[in-house]
BASEDREN-333047 format. One record per residue: residue in three letters; x, y, z of N, C-alpha, C, O in turn. Coordinates in steps of 0.2 Angstrom, whole numbers, plus 5000, padded with zeros to 4 digits. Example, Ala and Ser with C-alpha at 12.3 -4.5 7.8 and 13.67 -1.06 7.14 Angstrom:
# BASEDREN-333047
ALA506649725039506249785039506649845039507149835042;SER506449895035506849955036506450005039506750065040;
# end
This chain:
# BASEDREN-333047
MET568156325538567656355542567156385539567156415534;LEU566656385543566056405540565956485539566056515544;SER565756515534565756585534565056605537564656565539;ASN565056665539564456705543563856695539563256675541;ASP563856695533563256685527562956625529562356615530;ARG563456555528563356495529562956485535562456445535;LYS563156515541563056495548562156525548561656495550;SER562156585545561556615545560956575542560456575545;ILE561156545536560756485533560556435536560056405535;ILE561056405540561056345545560556355551560056315552;GLU560656415554560356435560559556455557559156455561;ALA559356475551558856485550558356425547557756435547;GLU558656365545558456315543558356285550557756255550;GLU558756285555558556255561558056275564557656235567;LYS557956355565557456395568556656375564556156365567;PHE556856365557556256335554555956275554555356255554;ARG556456215556556256145558555856165564555256145565;HIS556156185568555856185575555256205577554856175580;GLU555156265572554356295573553956265567553356285567;LEU554156225563553756175560553656125563553056105563;LYS553956095566553856035571553556055576553156005578;ILE553456115580552756135586552256135581551756095582;LYS552156175576551556185572551256125570550656115572;LEU551656085567551356005565551055965572550555935572;GLU551455965576551355935583550655945586550155905587;ALA550556025586549956055588549356035582548756015584;GLU549556035577548856015571548855925573548255905575;THR549355895574549155825575548755805581548255765581;ALA549055845587548555835592548055855592547655825596;SER547755905589547155945587546755885583546255865585;LEU546955855578546555805573546555735579546055695579;LYS546855725583546855665587546355685592545955635593;SER546255725595545855755600545155745595544655715598;GLY545055775589544455765586544355695585543855675588;LEU544655655582544655575582544455545588543955505588;ASN544655575595544355535601543755555603543355515606;LEU543555615601542955635602542355595598541855585601;LEU542555575592542055555588542055465589541455435588;GLU542655435592542655375594542155365602541855315604;GLU542055425604541755435611540955425609540455395612;ASP540855465604540155485602539955395598539355375599;VAL540355365595540255305592540055265598539555235598;LYS540455255604540355215610539655235615539355205619;LEU539555305613538955315618538155285614537755245617;VAL538255305607537755265603537855205604537255175602;GLU538355165606538255095605537855075613537255045614;LYS538155105618537955115625537155125624536755085627;LYS536955165621536155175621535755135619535255105622;PHE536055115612535655055609535554985613535054945613;SER536254975617536054915622535654925628535354885630;ALA535554995630535055005635534355005633533854975636;LYS534255035627533555025622533354955622532854925625;LEU533954905619533754855619533654815624533354755622;MET533854825630533754775637533154815638532754775641;GLU532954875638532354905641531754865637531154865639;PHE531854845631531254825627531254745628530754725628;LEU531754715629531654645630531354625637531054565639;ASN531554685642531254665649530454685648530154685653;SER530254715643529454735644529054665642529354615640;SER528454685643528054615641528154595635528254535633;VAL528154655629528154635622528754605620528754575616;GLY529354625624530054595623530254535625530754505623;MET529754515630529754445634529454385628529754335626;TRP528854425627528454375621528854375614528854325611;PHE529254425613529654405608530254365608530454325603;LEU530654385613531154335614531054265615531454225614;SER530254255618530154175619529954155612530154095609;SER529654195609529454175602530054145598529954095595;VAL530654195598531254185595531554115597531654065594;VAL531554115602531954045607531553985604531753935601;ILE530853995605530453935604530353915595530153855593;THR530353965591530453955584530953945582530953915576;GLY531653955585532253935584532553995579532953995574;GLY532354045582532654115578533054145582533154205581;ALA533454105586533954155589534654165585535054205587;ALA534654125579535154135575534954205571535354255570;GLY534454215569534254275566534354335571534354395568;LEU534354335577534454395582535154395583535454445583;GLN535654335582536254335580536554385575536954425575;GLN536154365568536354405563536254475564536654515561;ILE535654495568535654565568536154615572536354665570;GLN536354575578536854585582537554595578537954645579;HIS537754545574538254555568538254605564538754635562;HIS537754615562537554665556537554745560537754795558;TYR537454725566537654805570538354815572538554875572;GLU538654765574539154765576539654785570540154825571;THR539554755564539954775558539954845555540354875553;GLU539154875556539054935554539354985560539455045559;GLN539554955565539955015571540655005568540955055568;LYS540854955565541654945565541754985558542355025557;ASN541354975554541355025547541355105549541655145546;LYS540955115553541055185555541555215558541755275557;ALA541855165562542555185566543155175561543655205562;GLN543055135556543555135550543455195546543955235545;LEU542755225544542655285541543055335544543455365541;ILE542955355550543155405554543955405553544155465551;GLU544355355553544955345555545255355548545755395548;TYR544955335543545155345536545255435535545855465534;GLN544655465536544455515535544955575539545155625536;PHE545055565545545555605548546355575546546755615547;GLU546455525544547055515541547255555534547855575533;ILE546755555530546855575524546955655525547355675521;GLY546455695529546355745531547055775534547255825532;ASN547355745538547955745541548555755535548955795536;ARG548655715531548955705525549055765520549555775517;ILE548455795519548155845515548455905518548855935515;GLN548455925525548655985528549355975529549656035530;ASN549755925528550455915529550755935523551155985523;MET550455905518550755915510550555995509550956035507;LYS549856015512549856085508550456145512550756185508;TYR550456125519550956165522551656175519551956225517;PHE551956105518552556095515552656125509553256155508;LEU552256115504552156145498552156215497552556245493;ARG551756235501551756305501552456345503552656405501;HIS552856305507553456335508554156315503554656335504;ALA553956275500554356235494554756285489554556335486;LYS555456265491555656315485556256285481556656315477;THR556256215483556756185477556356115476555956095480;VAL556556075470556256025469556255965475555755925476;GLY556855975479556855915484556255935490555955895493;ASP556155995491555756025495555055995492554555985496;ALA554956005487554255985485554255895485553655875486;LYS554655865483554655805484554555775492554355725493;SER554755815496554755795503553955815504553655775506;ALA553655875502552955895503552555835501552155805504;LEU552755805496552455755491552455675494552055625491;ALA552955675499553155605501552555575504552555515504;SER552155615508551455575511550755535507550355495508;VAL551055565500550555515494550755465496550255435498;PHE551355425497551355365497551655345505551455285507;LYS551855365509551855355517551755425521551855485519;SER551355405527551255465531551755485535552055445539;LYS551955555535552455575539552455585547552855565550;PHE551655605548551555595555550755565554550355595552;PRO550755495555550255455555549955455561550255445566;LEU549055475560548855455566548555405568548155395572;SER548755355564548455275565549155245562549255245556;PRO549555205567550055165564549855125559550155115554;THR549455085559549155035554549055065547549055035542;LEU548955135546548855175539549555205538549555225532;GLU550155205541550655235539550955225533551355265530;ASN550955165531551155135524550755135518550955105513;GLN549955155519549655155514549655215510549655265512;SER549655205504549655265499548955305500548455285502;LEU548955375497548355415498547955385494547355385497;SER548055355488547455315483547355255487546755245487;ALA547655225491547455165493546955195501546455155502;LEU546955235504546655255508545855275505545255265508;TYR545955315499545455335497544855285493544255285493;PHE545355235491544955155490544655125494544155085493;ASN544955135500544555095506543955135508543455115508;LEU544055195508543655245510542955225505542455225508;TYR543155225500542655225492542155155496541555145496;GLN542455105498542055055499541655055505541355005506;LEU541655095509541255115515540855165515540455185519;ILE540755205508540255255509539755235502539755205497;ASP539255275504538555275499538355345494538655395495;GLY538055345491537655395488538255445484538755415481;THR538055515484538455565481539255565483539755575480;ASP539355545490539955545493540355485489540955485490;LYS540255445487540455385484540755425477541255405474;GLU540455465474540755485468541355545469541755555465;LYS541155575474541755615478542355585479542855605477;SER542255545482542855475483543055465477543655465476;LYS542755435472542855415466543455465461543955445459;ARG543155545462543555585460544155615462544655635459;ALA544155605470544755605473545255555472545855565473;ILE545155495470545455445469545855475462546455475461;GLU545455495458545755505451546155575451546355595446;VAL546155625456546555675458547255655460547855665457;VAL547155615467547755575468548155555464548755565464;LEU547955515459548255485455548655525451549255505450;ASP548355585448548755645445549255675449549755695447;LEU549155675456549655695460550255655460550755685459;GLU550255575461550655535460551055535455551655535455;ASP550755545450551055565441551555615443552155605442;ALA551355665445551655745445552255735450552855765449;GLU552155685456552655665461553255635457553855655458;VAL553055585452553455535450553955575444554555565442;SER553455635442553955665435554555715438555055735435;LEU554355735445554955765449555555725450556055765451;GLN555555665450556055625453556555625448557055605449;ALA556455655440556855665435557255735437557755755433;GLN557155755441557455825443557855825449557655795454;LYS558455875449558855855454558555905462558155955462;ASN558855875466558455895472558655975473558156015475;ASP559155995471559456065473559156105468559256165468;GLN558756085462558556115458557956175459557456165463;ALA557956245457557456285459556756255457556756235451;LEU556156245461555456225460555256285456555356345458;SER554956265449554856325444554156345446553856295449;ALA553856395444553256435447552756385445552356365449;ALA552756365440552256325434552256255439551756245442;ASP552756215440552656155443552256155451551856115453;LYS552556215455552256235461551556255461551156235465;GLU551256295456550556305454550256235452549656215455;ARG550456205448550156135447549956095453549356075455;LEU550556085456550456045462550156065467549756025471;SER550156135468549656165474548856155471548356145474;LYS548856155465548156155461547856085464547356085468;LEU548356035462548055975463547855945473547455915475;VAL548355975476548155965482547656005485547455985491;ALA547356065482546856115484546256065481545756055484;ASP546356045476545656005472545655945478545055925478;ILE545955915481545855865485545655875492545255835495;GLU545855945494545655955500544955975499544655965504;ASN544656015494543956035493543555985493543055975496;LEU543855935488543355855488543155825496542655795498;HIS543855825498543955795506543355815510543055775513;ILE543255895511542955925515542255935514541755945518;LYS542155925506541355925505541155855506540555845508;GLY541555795506541355725507541255725516540855695519;VAL541755755518541655745527541055775530540655755535;SER540955845526540455885529539755875528539255915531;GLN539655815524538855815520538755745523538255715521;
# end
């Protein structure tokens, strides 16, 4: 028979899991809502572009341009322009998807790590380095955080590219730290030094990600 103390611990754990589930579901819903709004913005831009293009082509200048394109066999050039535009819009959508997935994982790690008491708790907190616990996109669920940042790196330019490169380096440090925990027992108390080191790495990634998204 379970003792009263053991029953209290089990009840507390169940209450914590329930509250955590509600909080994470709310955060995930909020992130998904933001992603939907951004996708709507992309679609609105596409709609405006199509309207402007049709307006131009229906004008006298547009008709002359279209005739010139057809006569000179420049239809292929027009197709290239359209293909370039479609590729650009696809890249923007992928960029948004990667940014939100990364942000979601960072917040999950940050929350779980803040409440971690044992090595097992820390391992669970860092598990999303390799696989998302609550993926916003099923296609990204099994991509590691470093892989997500590498893909993000391919889609951005300028100073953001340097931030993404630095983020990859920090994520690799976090992966090394997670591997080092594997040698420890799950029920072993998480040392203050390990918790501080892991928390700092997660905070560094968060700062780099926020700066990259905001610019």
